[in-house]
N, C-alpha and C positions, 0 to 999 in steps of 0.2 A: 420575173414575179410582177408581175404588172404595179406601177406606183395605183392602185387603188384603193377606195375605202374597205372592201371587203378584208383586202390583204392587211391595211395599215390597226384593224380589226385582230384580225388573226393574232396578227405580231403581237398587238396588246396583251391581249390573253395569255399567251406565251409569257410578254416578258413578268408579265403581274404573278403566274408560275412560278418559276424563277425565286422567285423573293419567296418560296414560302419555306418555312422553319420542316417540313414533313419530308421527308430523300426521296418516296415513292413518287411524289409529286414533282418536288425541282429537277429528280435528272432526266426523266423523262420530259421532261422542256427545255434541260440545257439541253442535251443530245436532237432536239427536232432544231434550233436554232444550228447550233454547230453542223447541222444537215442540208438547210436552207441556206447557210451564208456565201456558199458557192453562186449564187443564183446573179443573174443582175439586176439592178436598182435595192440589191439585200441594202447596200451603207445610207441610200436614199430614201430608203421607207425606214430608216432608224434618225435619218434627220431631220425626215417632216414628222415625224413622231414628237420627238423633242422641241420642234417649231408650235406645232399645234394643240396637240393634248391637251386639256383641260386636267389632267388628275395629274400635280405634281411628283409625287410620286414614280407615275412611270417617266415622264419627262430626265430625272434625275437617274434612272436606272439604263435608259435606252441611252441620254449620253455616257454611262460609263459604259456596256455595251457595246458601244459605238467606236470610243478609244482602243477596250481590246481589242476589236474586230480589227482597228489601224494596225495597234502595235504587232500582231500574229501575223497579218497580210502584205500590208503595204510594201514592203520590200520583197524588191524581183531577183528569187535566188537563180544562178545557171542550172540549167541542168531541170532545173523544176518548172512545173505552169505558171503561167502569170496569173497569180488565186482572186486578183479584180479586173476587172473588163476598163478596158478603157474613156471610155465613154464615162463609166463611174469615177474614174479616177476626174479629170475632168472637171463633171460636175461639181466636183467633190470640194476641188480648190477652186473654183469660182461663187461658190457660197459657204466653204465654214470661215471666214474672217469674219464674215459678216454678222452671220447668227452666232459665233461666239462671243461680237462685240455685242451683240443684244438680248440678249440671255443672263438671267439672274447667276451672281454669283457661282456658287454650285456645281453648275453647267457650264458654267466661264471656264471655269478650272478643269474639267475633263476635258473641254474643246481646244481649250489651247494646247494641253499634253495632245493632243494625237493635231494637232499641226504642228508641234514639236517635229513627233516624228515623223510624219510627211515633209517637213523641213528638213531634217537630216539625209533621207533619201535623193530629194528634188531640188534644193534650194540649190543652188541658186541659174543650176542651166536650165530644168524644167518648168524650176515656175519662178520666170526675172521679176510678176509683178509685185510679188508679197511686200519690195520691202517697202516701194511707190504707197503700196492700197494703207501698208501698216501706217506709217510716217504723217500719210494726212489728214489721218483720225485725231492728230495729236490737234491741230486747229477746230477739235469740235469743243474745247474749254469743257466737256462734260468727264470729268473722274472717273467715271465707272469708265467710261468706252480708254479714258486714257489707261487704266491700270491693265486693262484689260488686254488692249497693245502691249506695254512695258513687261508683264508679264507673261506673254506670248515670245518679243523680244529675249525674256533673260533665258526662256527653255532652251530656245536658237542657241542660241550665243553662247549659252556657258558650256561648250564646249570648248569651245576655244582655250580654255585652261588645260585642257588634260590634253591636247592633240599636240603629236609631235611633227615640226615645223619642213611645209614641201611647198613648192611653188604652187602647187592647186589650195591650198590654206592662207600664203600672202593675198591669192587675187582674190579668192572672198571675202577676208575680210577686209581690202581697201576696198569693196564692191561696199559693203555694210558701213565703212564711216565713210565714203562719197556721200552716203544718201543722209547718213544717223548721225551720225554725231555732230551736226550745226543742232540741228530741229532738238540733239537731247539736250545739250548746251543751253538753248532758250530756253527750253523747258522749266530745266535745270533753275535758272535763273527765275523766269516767271512764278515759279511753286515756292520758291523761298518769300517772293514779296507776296504772294497771297498768303502764306504763312504770318507774316508779320502782319496782314489788312486784316486779318481773322485769327488773330493771337488768344482773344477772348472765346472763340465760339471751337468749342471740345468737339460736338464730332466733324465737322469742316474739319477742325488738324488730322484727326484721326484718317482723313480722305485721302490730306497733304502729305502725310507723313510716310503713308505705304510709298506711294510714286517714289516718294526721296529716298527708302529704300529700295527700291526697285535699279532705281537710276543709278543708286551708289552701286548697286550689281553689276549694272552692266556697264560699269566705268569700271570695274574692277576685270569683268571678260574680256571687253574690248583693250584695254591694256596690256593684258598677262602675257604679249606673245613679243612685243616687243613695243617701242613710245610710238604711238603718231605722232606726225608732225603735231596735227591740227594740235590738238592736247598740251604735247608741247608750250602750242602757241598761247595756247589759253589756261594754260598752269595755274597761273592767279587767282583766273573765276570761280575754277574747281580748288584751288587750295586753302584760298582764304575763305570759303562756303564751308567745306569739311571743316575747319578750322574753328570757326562760328559757330556749325551747330556740332560740336565736339563740346562746346562751352557752353550751350542752351538748358538750360533748364527751365521748362515749363508746367506747371503745379495743374496744371490739366489734362498731360499726356500718364503722370503719375501714374501706379495701379496699387492698387492695394494687395492683389497676390501676388503670396510671396514666391510662387511657382513658375511661375509663367510672365517669361519676362516683354517688357509691353512693347512700342513701337521705337519709342523712343533710345531705349535700350541698344533693342536689332539694329537703329541706326547707326549710333554708335560703334556698335559690335563690328557694322563693315564698312565705318571711316574707319579702324584701328588696320583691318587687314589692308583698305588700300593705301592707306600708309604707309604701312610695312610693306606693300608690294612696294612703290618707290624706291624705299626707303636703301632696298635691295638688290634692282634692278637698273631704277636708274639713280644712281643717289649722286650722281656729279652734278644734277640737271634740279635736286630735289634740294640740293644740300643749304639753300638760304630758308628752306619751309624748314628742315629739321627742329631747328632748336623749338622754334613756337610748338610744333607737333614732342616734343619730348615732356615740353612742360606740363601742356593743357593734358599730354597721357599719364605722367607722373601723378598732377593733382588730383583727374579722374578716380585713379588707382584708390588714392592715401582716405579720398570721401566716399567711395564705392561702400555699400554695406557688404555682407555675409550672405546674405540672402539670396536664395538658389536662382533668380531670374536673375540675378548679374550674374549669375557662370557666367556667358560665352564674353559678354562684357567685356569683365574681369580677366576672362585666359585671351581674347583679341588682345587686349591691350598689353600684358606682359609680353604676347607674344613678339608682339613690336618691337620693345624693349630690348628681350633677345635678341632681335634679329641686328637689331642697332647695333647691341653690344658686342658682340660677332666681330663688327667692319673695321677693319682696323682705324680708318681716317676717320671714325668717330670714337674710336680710345680714350680721348682725353676728357668726354664726357663725365665719365667715369673713374678717371684716375686717381681722385683726392678719396682718400679713407675714409671720410665724414661719408660721402655720396654713399659709397658700397655700403657699409654699416646699415643708412639707413636705407636704401634697397634693401638690405638683408632683411631688417627688421619687421620697415613696414611694409615691405609687400611680397617676400617670400615666404618667412613664417607666417605670418598671420594661414597663408594661402595655404599652409599645407596641412592644417586644423581640419583633423578627423568632424565632418558638422555630425548634425542632428540628422541632417536630409543624408548624409553616406549611410551613417547606421542603419536608417531606414530602407535605406538600398538594400546595403550588404546583407537584413532580414529576409528583406521582404518583396522585394524583386532582384536575386541573387545573378538570374542569367544577365539580367542591361551590367549587375556591377561588374561580374567575371569580365561579358565584353570589352567595359570599358576599362579594365583593369589588369588584364589579362591579355586580351588581344592588339591591345594598345588603339581601338575602339574609343582613348577617351582624350581626341585630339582636341573637346574644349572643355575640359575638366581645367580646373585650377590649379590641381595639385599635380599634372601633365606639364602644365604653361610653368608653373614653376621648378618647374623639374629641368624643365627646358635653359630657364633661363641662369637658373645656377650652374646649368653646361655651358653658356654663352659664353657666363661673367667665368670663368675657369678660362678658357682660352689665352684671355692676356694674363686675370688676376687670381693664379690657382692658389698660391700662398696665402695671402691676405683670408679671402674666402671660407681657403678651410680652413686658417686661421679662427675665423668670426664664428661660422656654424661652429664648430668642436667646442666652442664654448657654448655653444644654445644645445646640443647634444648632450652635451655634461648634466647640464644644470634641468630638461626635461626628463634625464631620466635618475638625477635624484630625486625629482619631485613624486616622481611615480617610484622608486625604494622606498615611500615615505607610509606611503598608501595603497598600495597598488590597484582596488578594489574600486577606489574611485579615481585616482591617477592614472587611469591606461593609456587616457589619450596621448600622457606625454609620451609615453616611451612608443606610441605607432608613429609620432611626427618625428621621435628623435630617429628608428629603424628608417621612416621616409627619406628624413636627411640625409643620415648613409649614405643610403644608394643613390639620391642622386647627387649625390658630389661625388664619390668613388666612380660610377659609369661613364666613363666618355662617349665610348663607343658600343652599339648593343647591336645583334641580331637576334629575332625570334628563333634563329635554326640553331644558337653555338653561345644564345646568353650573352653577359658581358663579354666584350673583344678588348676592350682597353681598359683598365683603370687608373683610377688617380695614387698614382707611390704615397702619395701622405696618409695617407687611408689604408690602415691596420686591420683589414678585413677579415682576416684569421681570428683574432682577438677576440672583432666585438661580437661573430658569430658564437663562439668557446664560450663568454662570459655574459652576452645577452640574446642569440638565438636560442641555443640549446636548450639549456636552463627552463623553458616556455615549453619547450617541445617536450621533455621529458618529464611533465607532471601528467605526475597516473592521469588524470583527469583531461578526455581529451574534448570536456565538452565548455572548459573554462576561459573564462576572455579571447571567444572563438575571434576579435577581432585582431589578437595578441598575434595566436594560431597561424592565420591565414598570415598574417607580416613573414613568421619564421621560414615559414616555410618557403613564400616568395622567393626570403633572401637567400633561400638554399639553388633554386630555382637558375635567382638571376647571374649569383657568383657561383656558379657548380665549377667553372675554370678559373678560380680563383681560390678556392678554398681545396686544402688537400683531399686526399682521394679518404684515408685513415677518417676522416672528419668525415666525409660525405657516405664511408660507408657503416660510422655507427647511425646516421641521422636516416639510413635504410628500412630497421622496423619500428622507429618511431612513428614514419608518413606511413607504412604500413597502417599502425596503430593506428593514427588518424585518419582514416580509411575508413571508420566508422563514426566518425564523431554526426551529431544532428546537421551542424549547418554546414547548406551545400555547397559555401563557398569553401571550407574549411576540409569537407572530402574531397572533393573539385580538386581542389589545389593539392590537395596530396595524392591526386590520380596522377595530373599532372608534371606532377614533379618529379615522381616514378620515371614516370614516360619518357622524359627527357633525359633524367638521370642513367635509365636503359641504354637511352643511343649516344649517350657521349662514348667519345672515341679515344684511345689509349697510344702507346705505339706501334706502330708496322700497319695504321689503322683496326686493329681487332677492337672490340666494344672495351670499353673502359673497365666495365665489372665482367665476370663472366661468369657460366651456371652456375660453377661451382663455390664461386665467391658470395651467390643467391640462394643455392642449394637450404641452408641449411631454415629460410625463408621460406621457402618454397608453397608449404599445404596453407601457409594463415594468413598469405600474398593473396592465392589465388580464392579464398574462402573468404577474402574482405571485399574482396574488388567484386568481386558477385554477389558479396552481402549489400554493397554501397548503392547496386542497382536497386534493392528494392527499401532502400530509402524514398520517406517523402519527395517530391522535385526533383528525385533523380533515376526513374525507372529511364528516359533515354537520354541521360548526359553521355554524349560523344567524348568528356573526356577523359572517362571512368572504361568506356569501351573502349576508345585508344588504347592505354593503359594493358589494359585484360589483352591488346593483340602486341602490342611490343615484349609482353610477359612472359609472351607464348616463343614468340620471337628469339627473345634471350637466351630461353631456357631450352627451349628444345625437348627434347626424350627426357628430360626430366618433368613435363608433364603427362605422359603417358600413363602413369598410374591412375591420374585423376580423371583419364578422359569419356569413360562414359559420363561422366555425371556434369563434367565439362557439356560436353556434345546433347546431351541434354535442356542443360539449364538454356544456352544459346538457341537449342531450336525451338524451343518456348518462347524465347523473346521473340526471334524471326518474326514466327504462327501472332503472335498480340500485334506485334508493330505490323506487319502486312497488312493487317486492316484498316491503318490509315498513316502508310507512312508521312510524315512529318518533317524527323533530320536528320537531311540526305546525310550530314558525315557521319552520325551515329549509326546509319544503313551501311554506312560502308567499311567500317571498321567493324562490324560484326559479320560482315560477309567474309571479309581479309581474315578475321578472328575462326571464322568456319574454315575459312582455304589452307589456313599453317597448321589445327588440328589435321588436316586430312594428310597435309605433307608429312610433317613429321609420323604423323605414328603410322601411315602405309609407306613410310621410305624403312621403320625399322619391318612391318611384314605390312607386306602385299594385300593377302589375303582379307586383312583388316577394311578395306574397302567395302566391303557384304552390306558389316555394320553399317557404314557411313552411308551408305544407299539406306540403309531399314529406318535409319534413325532421320534423314533428311528428304525422302522422295513425298512423304507425304503431307509436309510445306510446302515444297517446290508445285506439288500438284494444285490446291488449292489456289497460290500466287498463277498459278496459269491459267487455272480456269477461272477465276476472277479478275485476269487482265490486271493484275496492280502493276504498270509502266513501270514504275521507278524501279518493278526489283526486278524486270525478266533479265535485262543482261546480265545479271549480277547473277540468275539460276543460269542462265547459260553458259557463263564462264565457271562458275562452281563444276557443272556437270561434266565442262567437256576435262577437267582435274580428275573427277570421278572418274567418267572414260579413261582419257590416256593411261589410268592404273592399273586398269585392267588388261594383264599382259595375250590372252587369247582374244577368244571372238568375243561379240557382244554379247553381252545378256540379252535376254529377250526383251526385259523390258523397257528397256534404248529404243529397239528396234519399233515399236512399238510407235513411240514417238517420232520416226523418222518422217513419213510421211506429213506431219503436221507441218514441219521445220520450215516447208517449202510454201507454206500457204501466202502468196501477197502480199495478204495483210501484213504481216508479223515485218518484210521486208519492210513497209513504207515508213518506219520511221528508221531513222537516220540511227538514234542510240544503241538499235537492234545488232546494226547491222557487221559490228567488229564481231559482238559477240557470236553470233549463228554461225559469222562464215568460222572465225577458230571450232565453234561443235560441229560445224559439220565435216571440219580438216579431220575431228579424233574420229569421228566416224568412217570416214574413207581410210583413215591410218587403219584403225581397230577391226574394221568388217568389211574391208571390200571384194570380198569373197562373196559375202551373206551379202549381200546389195546388188551382189552379180547376179545371183542364184537366186535370193526369194521376192529382191526390190528393183528388179530391171526396170520395172514399167516409170517408176520413179525418175531412169536417171535421164527423162525429158527435163521434168522437173528441175534436176539437176544443174544440168545448162541454162534453163529459162532462165533462174538467178544470177548463172553465168552473165547473160546477154543480158538481165535488165545493172548488172554494176557495172560491167563495161560500157556502154552510154555515159556514164556519168564521171565527169573529170574531178569530183570531187571522192568518188569509191572506184576506181577503174582497177588503184592496187590489190584494192579485195576479191574484187574477181580475179582474175591473177592468185590470192594463194587458193583458190578455190579451186581455177583450173590446172594449177602444177598439183594439188593433191588428185586429181580427177587422171592424172597424166604418169604419175609416180606411182600410183596405189591401187588402180583399178585395172581386171584381165583386161589386156589389150582387145582380144574381141569383142569385150559389152561395147565398147569406142567407139570400133571399127566404122558404124554408119555414121557416126557425128564429125565425124575428124574435120574431116574437108569444110567442113559447114564453119567448125570453132574456128578457122584460117580464114575462111572467108568473111566474117566476124570483125576478126581482129583487123585483117584491112579497110573494109569499111570506117572504123575508125581511127584509122592512119590515116586514112583520107581526109574525114570530118576534121577532125581534131588531130593534133600531131604536138603533147606533150613530153618535154620532157620526161615523166614521171613514167606516163607511157611507154614512154620508148624504153626507159630503164626495166622497165618489167616486163614488155616486152621482148628484152633480146634473152631474158633470165629461160624466160617462157622456151622462144626456140631450143635455145643450149640445153634445155631439158628434155624438149621432145626428143631434140638428137642423141642425148645419149640415152635415152629412153630404147627409140624405136631404130636408130642407126639413121647417120650421115645423111646415106643412101635414100631413106624414107623421106629425110626433108629433105632432099631435093625432088625428089618425083611428087612429092604430096605440091611444092609450090609450083613447078615444070608443072602438074595435073589442073593447077587452078588459071593459067596462062602461061604460054610460050616465053620460056627465058625470064620470068619469074625472079626462079635463082642468083640469079646473076645480078637483077637488080635490087635484091636484097642484101647479099654481099657488097654489092658495091655505093648504095643509096641507107642503107642501117648498118649492121654489121661492122663495115672497114672508118665511117667517120667516128662513129657512136661507142663504140665501144669503151671508149674512155673513162662515157660518163658514168657507168656501173659502180655499185658504193658496195662495201659488202663482203665480209671476209668467204664467207658462204654463196656470195650470190656470185662472185669474182671467179673462183671454185667451179662451178656450172658451168659458165662460159668458158673459162679454162681450157676444160676438158669436153665442152661442147666445139668450140671450134676447131681444139688438134682433130677430134673426130674428122669432122668436117675436110681436113688437110690430107689426112695419110689412111682415111678408112673410105672416100664418096671416087671413085674411079673417072665420072666426069672430071672430076676437079683436074685431071692428070692430061684427058685427051681432048677436051672437045675447046669452045671457046671460052670457056670457064676458066681455063688456063692459067691465062694472063691476070687473075687474079689471084691466085695460089700465091704471093710473095709478097703483093698490098696485104692478104687475111694473116701471113706470117707476120705481119711488121707488123700488126696492128696488136697482134695475139701480145710479140715481145713488149709493144708499147702497153699492155696491162695490166705484165710484172713491174715493169719497170719506171713506167711515169707515172708522177702523180694524178691522180685523182682529177676530170676535169671536172671540178662541179661549179659553172657559169651554168646559167637559166639567161634564158630569151628575157629581153625585160618587157615584153609583152606580158611573160609568165610567171607576173613576181607578185601576185596577187591569190595564188592557190597555195593559199597558207596551211592548207588539210592535211598532217601527212604528207611532208614533199618529197620524205627517201624512206620511199617504201622498202620492204629486205623482202627475202624470199619467208619470211615470217609474220604470221597478226599478231599487229604489237599492240593493245590493246590497252590502254590508258587507263585504265580502272582496277583489278583489283593486284595488287604488285604481288600481293602472295599466290595467286593463280596462273604467274606467268610461266608463260610456257618454253623449256628449255630449246634452245635451237639445233634447230632440224639439219645435219647435210645431207643429201638424199645418195652422195655420192661417196661419203662416206669412203669406210677406208679401202675401197677398187681402188683407190688413188688417195696418196696423200702427200703426195708434192708433182704440183699439177706439171713444176719447169721440169723433174726427171722425168714426169711421164708424157712429155713434149718430144725430150732428146731422144727417148726408147720409142716413142710409137714412129718417128720420122727415122730411127734406126733399122725399123720393121720396115720401112715405107722401100728403102731404098734399097733392104734386101732384096726383095718386089723388082724392082724395076732400077737395076746400079746405072750406076752415073746421073742421072739425068735429076735425083736431089743436089748435089753438088753443086749443081753449074747453075739451078734456077736458081738456091740461094747466094753464090761469089757472082754473077750478075747480076742481083736485081735488090738483093738487100744493102739495108746504108752499112754502112763501117762500125757505130755505136750496135747496132746493131748485130749485128752480126758477130759482133764480140761475144754479146753478151748469148749470143746464142752458142759461139765456144764453151763457154763458162758450164754452160748445163750439159756438155753433150761430156765435156773433162769428168762433171760429177757424177752421172751416171754412167762413168766408162764404155763407153759405145763412140763407135763413129761411123762417117755416112761415106758410104761403099758409092 
């Protein structure tokens, strides 16, 4: 694409159309942009537009399109073509910083994000002058430009907060500190001076405080990994100024908005974070500043109101106290009983209250409320921080703190008892206090794992939680119902089973509650209870114990999906899946209704899939229905196909990308359930599965490979007779997969199925070409993963076609090739094979090479016979060699391939482990002994002499053991 006016005009028109609400206009425009984004100059056209266009909407649209383009294409992925040509990359990096700094704020933010995406890949090696260019702009004195630089630096450096330590990271941080720490410190001091100069100018202060917030965030990122020498030397400058800012109160910066945090609050929140970082990580160096910060932050907490806009500030301030109070050498600050009482009374209790804003969220923004409350994304809520502070204080002062709070809990419960309908919030706070006091350690999977011995959880449950859940009206006091259900969920390991079993019908009942939070919590609690493990690792609740409630449980769960706001509620769908899993055949009487409801739901959500977890659990539930029913009655598979295929066809025809891998997995499960030949409805689909476009999406690959394996297992004869013209297409897929380091193991899964199941004559003409492709890949890039898969394949080939056939095909490609493969690959590498089935295949294959391959006994290959036997005994007896060469550590995609296609998606569509050797050989060691005995009867005297002269003593001893176990001798 030329950088011409005509192209700029075309691009402008298409960008306009992408903003059109009418999908008939919008979608074709999006498709067009997708189709041209691979062209040279496309990104430069976008940058030209956002710089020169007169239309502000187009400028913003171009900046967003550019950022998304960079996000999708900048990273260079191994084995895949580079999606942005080098000239464009150079031009983008040369112009983008200047462009970002000279653009209005809305566009500046988009370009700043784009710079940080590029920086993540290219900085510092491929973009060495980025820092210098940024630091030079500090001199400009223009705070619009300075804030642009700071914002970009923040998005570049914030990853230092969560990266693992490595030499590469330290080198990069050192480079950044050398260039950035001094200019940043000077800018910090200058900005604070300007704040005094402009103390009465509100608009100037707003810009300056925006800078101070970004500077404070950068301070946090640059100090996170370790305390840099520069910041240690300049600690006084930073800490004195931070302390001054914490205590500052400027009327001009106060906002009337009760919801949105103002600049002053955001700055103080960040300073609390910075102080907490130093108190936790660099306590020795920070010690002399600490008391000042504790006093300032304490005063801040006592004087800050309950409005939502202060939430982040209050929660960060409390988190600071929490991190300080659990450090052993600060505990003297908190020892005094009066101090503890004062913290409890003035900080913890007020911040545990359920405010009007919480009530509003509970009713009107339940999804966000649940996310914060259940999933722990409530890091910045007051309640969560207060809870962490209670835990911190309990580390050293469990007795006194429990004593102080018990008084509060009792008085709150008494207040509630006087007038429940008015004082219900007192009980809510009491439950929250008990929860935070009792829970010492918690995990998502198990709930509370360590509890405070001083709190009687069962007694509290029986007296204060059960009565609320037993009341007839499930819609009364929804917040307390939610609290009660959450209590069961959290303390499910501490409350005895007999109390939990009583709560199950109550939870089932609450699935009908109108409140989204209440019926969601009920579903989640049931799901968690059903996953609990009892003795012997069996589920704590058996299907028999839940049997009396089956019908009402299933009815209420599916009814809950029809309640307003919960049509795609992932917690309910997860509870449906878990109920199926626990109840097993108890669901069979209801299966016809259940699968109809699931299919209707599938059709509805496939129109616009927006909840990935919900969709996942829905497909899991479908798989469970199939598994459970077909286990009892395999013929029922036809009924499932009738129910599901209509929806599946629609999904495949409309190319619903998110669902296609799931559909393939469910189809694999259905096809594997058929015992005889493949039904014609599947054969009609077979040619479509080989279309290259499907294989271009990496998410499809594992599911597609598994589906093709199912076709090969069930219908190899049908394919050989009715679709022989598709075999080259099948091998084309193998060839594509084998070329990629990320997917080569999937290529082997497919190849192994072809070798194992297809009639030999249908593959004859392709065999040599297959081996040539494998050798080419070995020459180009020999990874451990590839070697492991290659070893399994050649041994499977040997079992299937015979040892002589393997030797002949190698030597047919190149004379003496067989010897080279033995010497360079099989003997040295066999120890790397992992997995029981894989090891068995290799053991049986090598045994065949040793005992059924005449050239091994009487040609120059004979010298490899004993080393091969030695390596086989090593495979049996030595630990697996799991070392990986240094340069391969970056390959993280399923590094341990098996013979099976393991696909992380649907657990309940899982494929049973398949052993191609099967009953033919039960014990590979005994099989080796018997095969050697048979060989020695054919050529008496040879085998014992080869074994005794060349095998090392330890291996010989093992071999004697195998011969004894098999009751045979070598002649």
